[in-house]
C-alpha positions in Angstrom: 0.0 0.0 0.0 2.4 2.6 -1.3 0.0 5.6 -1.0 -0.6 4.9 2.7 3.1 4.7 3.2 3.7 8.1 1.7 0.8 9.5 3.8 2.4 8.1 7.0 5.8 9.8 6.3 4.0 13.1 5.3 2.2 13.0 8.6 5.4 12.4 10.6 7.2 15.3 9.0 4.2 17.5 9.7 3.7 16.4 13.3 4.2 19.2 16.0 7.4 18.8 17.9 6.8 17.3 21.3 9.2 18.7 24.0 11.9 17.8 24.7 12.6 17.6 20.9 16.1 16.3 21.7 14.7 12.9 22.6 13.2 12.4 19.1 16.4 13.7 17.5 18.3 11.1 19.6 16.0 8.4 18.3 16.5 9.4 14.7 20.3 9.3 15.0 20.2 6.0 16.9 18.5 4.4 13.9 21.0 5.6 11.3 24.4 4.4 10.2 27.2 6.8 11.0 31.0 7.2 11.2 33.1 9.6 13.1 35.3 11.9 10.9 37.5 14.3 12.8 35.4 16.6 14.9 32.1 15.5 13.3 29.9 12.5 12.9 28.7 11.6 9.4 25.2 10.1 9.1 23.6 8.5 6.1 20.0 7.9 5.2 18.0 7.0 2.1 15.0 8.7 3.5 14.7 12.4 2.6 11.7 12.8 4.8 13.8 11.7 7.8 16.3 14.4 7.0 13.5 17.0 6.7 12.1 16.0 10.1 15.5 16.1 11.7 16.2 19.6 10.3 12.9 20.8 11.6 13.5 19.4 15.1 17.0 20.7 15.2 15.7 24.2 14.6 13.6 23.9 17.8 16.3 22.2 19.9 18.7 23.6 22.4 21.5 23.1 19.9 20.1 25.7 17.5 20.5 28.3 20.2 24.2 27.7 20.8 26.9 29.9 19.3 28.4 27.3 17.1 28.0 26.0 13.6 26.3 22.7 14.5 23.2 23.8 12.7 25.1 24.7 9.6 26.8 21.3 9.6 23.4 19.6 9.9 22.0 21.5 7.0 25.1 20.7 4.9 24.0 17.5 3.1 25.2 16.1 -0.2 24.1 13.0 -2.2 26.4 10.0 -2.0 25.2 6.9 -3.9 21.7 8.3 -3.6 22.0 8.5 0.1 22.1 12.0 1.7 25.0 12.5 4.0 24.9 15.1 6.8 27.3 16.2 9.6 26.7 16.8 13.2 29.4 18.0 15.6 30.9 15.3 17.8 30.0 17.2 21.0 26.3 17.4 20.0 26.1 13.9 18.6 27.8 12.3 21.7 25.5 14.3 24.0 22.5 12.9 22.1 23.9 9.3 22.2 24.4 9.7 26.0 20.8 11.0 26.3 19.3 8.0 24.5 21.3 5.5 26.4 19.0 6.1 29.4 15.9 5.1 27.5 14.5 1.6 27.9 12.1 -0.5 29.9 12.4 1.7 33.0 12.4 4.9 31.1 9.9 4.5 28.2 10.2 7.4 26.0 7.9 7.6 23.0 9.6 10.6 21.6 12.7 8.5 21.2 10.7 5.6 19.8 9.1 8.0 17.3 12.5 9.1 16.1 13.7 5.5 15.7 10.6 4.7 13.8 11.3 7.5 11.4 14.8 6.4 10.7 14.5 2.6 10.7 10.8 1.6 10.7 8.2 0.7 8.1 4.5 -0.3 7.8 3.4 -2.8 5.2 -0.2 -3.5 4.2 -0.1 -6.3 1.6 -3.2 -7.9 0.2 -3.7 -10.0 3.3 -2.4 -9.2 6.8 -0.5 -6.3 8.3 3.0 -6.0 9.6 5.0 -3.2 11.2 8.8 -3.5 11.2 11.6 -1.7 13.0 15.2 -2.5 12.2 17.3 -0.7 14.9 21.1 -1.3 14.9 22.5 -3.5 17.6 25.3 -1.0 18.4 25.1 0.7 21.8 22.3 -1.6 22.8 19.7 0.4 20.8 17.9 -2.7 19.5 17.7 -4.3 23.0 16.5 -1.1 24.6 13.8 -0.7 22.0 12.8 -4.3 22.3 12.4 -3.9 26.1 10.3 -0.8 25.6 7.9 -2.6 23.3 7.6 -5.7 25.5 7.1 -3.6 28.6 4.2 -1.9 26.8 2.6 -5.3 26.2 3.3 -5.5 22.4 3.7 -8.9 21.0 6.8 -8.8 18.8 8.7 -11.2 16.6 12.5 -10.9 16.6 14.9 -11.7 13.8 18.6 -11.1 14.0 20.5 -9.5 11.2 24.2 -8.8 10.8 24.1 -5.3 12.2 20.5 -4.9 13.3 17.5 -6.6 14.9 14.2 -6.9 13.1 11.3 -6.3 15.4 7.9 -7.1 13.9 4.4 -6.5 15.1 1.7 -8.3 13.0 -1.5 -7.8 14.9 -3.6 -5.0 13.4 -4.9 -3.8 16.7 -1.4 -3.7 18.2 -0.1 -1.8 15.2 -2.9 0.8 15.7 -2.0 1.1 19.4 1.7 1.6 18.5 0.9 4.3 16.0 -1.4 6.0 18.5 1.6 6.2 20.9 3.5 8.0 18.3 0.7 10.4 17.5 -0.2 9.3 13.9 -3.9 10.0 14.0 -4.5 10.2 10.2 -2.6 7.0 9.6 -4.6 5.2 12.2 -7.9 6.3 10.5 -6.6 5.1 7.1 -5.5 1.8 8.7 -8.9 1.3 10.3 -10.7 2.1 7.1 -8.6 -0.5 5.3 -9.4 -3.1 8.1 -13.1 -2.3 7.8 -13.0 -2.7 4.0 -11.2 -6.0 4.4 -13.7 -7.3 6.9 -16.7 -6.4 4.7 -15.0 -7.9 1.6 -14.1 -11.1 3.6 -17.7 -11.4 4.9 -19.1 -10.8 1.4 -16.8 -13.5 0.0 -17.8 -16.0 2.7 -21.5 -15.3 2.0 -21.0 -15.8 -1.8 -19.0 -19.0 -1.2 -21.6 -20.3 1.3 -24.4 -19.5 -1.1 -22.5 -21.1 -4.0 -21.9 -24.2 -1.9 -25.6 -24.4 -0.9 -26.7 -23.9 -4.5 -24.4 -26.7 -5.7 -25.6 -29.0 -2.9 -29.3 -28.2 -3.7 -28.7 -28.9 -7.4 -26.9 -32.2 -6.7 -29.8 -33.3 -4.4 -32.3 -32.3 -7.1 -30.5 -34.3 -9.8 -30.4 -37.4 -7.5 -34.1 -37.0 -6.8 -34.9 -36.7 -10.5 -32.9 -39.8 -11.3 -34.8 -41.6 -8.5 -38.1 -40.5 -10.1 -37.0 -41.8 -13.5 -36.2 -45.2 -12.0 -39.6 -45.4 -10.3 -41.4 -44.4 -13.4 -39.5 -47.0 -15.4 -40.6 -49.6 -12.8 -44.2 -48.3 -13.2 -44.8 -47.9 -9.4 -45.4 -44.1 -9.2 -49.2 -44.5 -9.4 -49.1 -47.1 -6.6 -47.5 -44.6 -4.1 -49.4 -42.9 -1.3 -50.7 -39.4 -2.3 -48.2 -37.6 0.0 -45.3 -39.2 -1.9 -46.8 -38.7 -5.4 -47.3 -35.0 -4.5 -43.6 -34.7 -3.7 -42.6 -36.4 -7.0 -44.8 -34.1 -9.1 -43.6 -31.0 -7.2 -40.0 -32.0 -8.0 -40.6 -32.7 -11.6 -42.3 -29.2 -11.9 -39.4 -27.5 -10.0 -36.2 -29.3 -10.9 -33.8 -26.8 -9.3 -35.8 -25.8 -6.2 -34.3 -26.3 -2.7 -35.9 -28.9 -0.3 -37.2 -26.1 1.9 -38.8 -24.3 -1.0 -40.1 -27.6 -2.5 -41.9 -28.4 0.8 -43.7 -25.0 0.6 -45.2 -25.7 -2.9 -47.2 -28.8 -1.7 -50.9 -28.5 -1.1 -50.2 -29.0 2.5 -46.8 -27.2 3.1 -44.2 -29.3 5.0 -40.8 -28.6 6.6 -37.5 -29.3 5.0 -36.9 -32.3 7.5 -40.2 -33.8 6.4 -39.3 -33.5 2.7 -36.0 -35.2 3.5 -37.9 -38.0 5.3 -40.2 -38.6 2.4 -37.3 -38.8 -0.1 -35.6 -41.3 2.1 -38.9 -43.3 2.2 -39.0 -43.2 -1.7 -35.4 -44.5 -1.8 -36.3 -47.3 0.6 -39.2 -48.3 -1.6 -37.1 -48.4 -4.7 -34.4 -50.3 -2.9 -36.8 -52.9 -1.6 -38.4 -53.3 -5.0 -35.0 -54.0 -6.6 -34.5 -56.7 -4.0 -37.8 -58.3 -5.0 -39.8 -57.1 -2.0 -42.7 -54.7 -2.8 -44.1 -54.6 0.7 -43.3 -50.9 1.2 -45.0 -49.7 -2.0 -48.5 -49.6 -0.6 -47.5 -48.1 2.8 -50.0 -45.4 3.7 -48.0 -43.4 6.2 -48.5 -39.7 5.7 -45.7 -37.9 7.4 
């Protein structure tokens, strides 16, 4: 669902900054690959919306007020193999790393999680099912701390280990909605719930169609068997010897070859239930069966159920 993915990132970049904004900045940086170069840290991302969000938050952070060129370094980005690269001063970057190191199970910080989500998370809505993935790097214990936050908040997560990251997966639609609500993605939640409702309605409609189709096929098969039974009884010349109740049923079936048993019972001069119709067909089968064995004792039975 590519359109919903774009809407999610558009909503994130437009979200009001929640103080302290430094927590979300720390989360963004924790989810990105980096390398130290001299007095700076170089960060890479293939998500331009992540860089836009970071630049906006930085402008509202305590670092933007300092008399240094940290903000200029942040804004200095250049493409490298289609991945923007930006610089942050070592002093500021290390202060943010130290800040985020305190977050975990005992200090759940959803600002920090929102930042991590923006730099290494994704939401997938394939034709069936839902799954939300975060791939935090294992360096500095980031992945373990995020995992402890999610589990302490009662999220059921699957964990897969990668070379330099952990893949944390939430597959339950209701839990995904809860997670997104913690991050403040109201519009995305509404779209996700709209998708869930549409899928439920479509699934219910498909089940009804399949059920109706199965019932129709079952009714047609039963009708064909009953018509074959009638043909055999006519060939044996015993129809006229049957009780009136059974003859009425035979004539009703011949006149309505595709009607269900319930409907067939309602066409008789004295309407009967589906179970009574089934009983009378079983009686006809028994009569024919006994006749083929040479015993015609059931033919003249006058029971009128």
